[in-house]
Residue, then its C-alpha position, 0 to 999 in steps of 0.5 A: m214202841p219208840g225203841l223199835r221205831a229207832v232200830l228200824g230207822s237205823l237199819g234202814a240207814i245201814w241198808l241205804l249206805t250199803e246200797i250206795a256203797d255197792f253202786l259207787f265202789e266196784g267190788a264192794q258187794d264182793w267185800f260185803r259177802a266175804q265179810t258177812a259175819l263182821y257185817i251182820g255182827s256190826i249191824s246187830t251191834v248198832a241195832l242193840l245200842t240204838f235200842l238201849v239208847r232209845v228205851y233208856e229212861p233218864r232220871s233227870v232232864q234240863f232245858a231252858i224255857p224259851t224267850t226267858n232266863t229260866h231253866l227247868n230241871i225235872k228229876y226223881g228225888n225228895l223235894f225237901d233235900e233241895q236247897a231252894d224256896l218250896i211250893v207246897a200245895v195243901n187244902e183250903f183250910f191250911d190244915g195241920d193235923i196229921g192223921q185223918v185229916v192230912s196224910p202223913d205220906s202227902v207232901h202237905g203232911q211231910f212238910i208239917a212233920r219236917y218243919f213243925q214237928s208234926h204239931a198242928p198248933t206250932f204250924r197254925a201259929v205260923v200261918d194264922p197271922l199270914l191268913a189274917l191278911h186274907l179274906g176267908e169264909d167261916v163254916t161249921r167244922p168242930n174241932l178243926p180250923a173252920t175258915k176256908y180260903p179261896i183256891g190260889t191263896t198263897l202264904m210265904v211261910p219262913i222255914g229256916a233260911q228258906h221259904a215255902f209258898v204254901v198254896a191252897l189247891a184242894t177243897t175238902d169234904i167236911q164230913t170225910h176229910r177227903a181233898s179234891t181238886t180240878v184242872a182249873n183249880f190246879w191251874l189257878a193254884v200253880t199260877n198264883a203260887l208262881e206269882s207270889v214267887y215272882h213278887l217275894n222270892n228275890g230270884r232264889p232257886l225254886a223247887l216243887p213236887l209233881i203238884g196234884n199227884g197225891r191226895s188231891s184226886l186230880n185223877l190225871e195220869p202222871q204224864h199228863l199231869l207233868r205236862l200240865l204243870v210244866l205248861a203252867i210254869i212256862d206260861t207264868a215264866r213268859k209273863m213275869q221273871l221267875p227264878e233262873k233255876i226251878t226244880i220239879t221233884l218227882p216221886e220214885a213211884c212214877f218212874d214207870k209212868l213218865d217219859l222225861r225226854e218227851i217233856a223236854g223234847t217238846w220244849r227244847k230250842 
């Protein structure tokens, strides 16, 4: 346990200082004996404060990506409250039907509900002209969009004064509508979306969710997923100039599963 290790470390430091004082100053040992209650109380207070500080989990961390001008902010919150361009991951059909096909609880579903009034035709009226610029593959899929696009296909969709970089992350089972992805496809989707940001975003702040944590069945623990997402951002930022401010928003459901300090400590200078 990190908290226990920190407490033991602080107690070891106090013991060392006590031994040094006893060696250097005549009468120090008698003073410690006379002030036993104060001494023990001070040690206990230091140990408790050390434990609380070490085990306290912050709700946000920030750090500069080394060798770049980009600062990464990781925090708990709602993606759609950010005053920034967004990255939103969807399936390879760019579906807009909320319900059996697109979960209303997913970021994909919330995006359509918030900006397109949960209305699939409105969403498709915006994305279809953008998809016409990309090569897709037609399949048999009754009553639903039947052209699927390569993983990593990214569209810049206007949403008021902002833009959403909507990227194909997941493949979809035509029979069950179940979405799934792989680590390789995750990396491809995230880096392709970031490359589109580089070309089209003009340096505006950028926000993205914990991509792959929802219905796409990546099957990684949130801490490993966050590490992978941060690594993809850092790797891309070192190759091309990304916005100076990038925010990853995390769902409250992941609070007990994430160690933000560990992530930040890995990359802070």
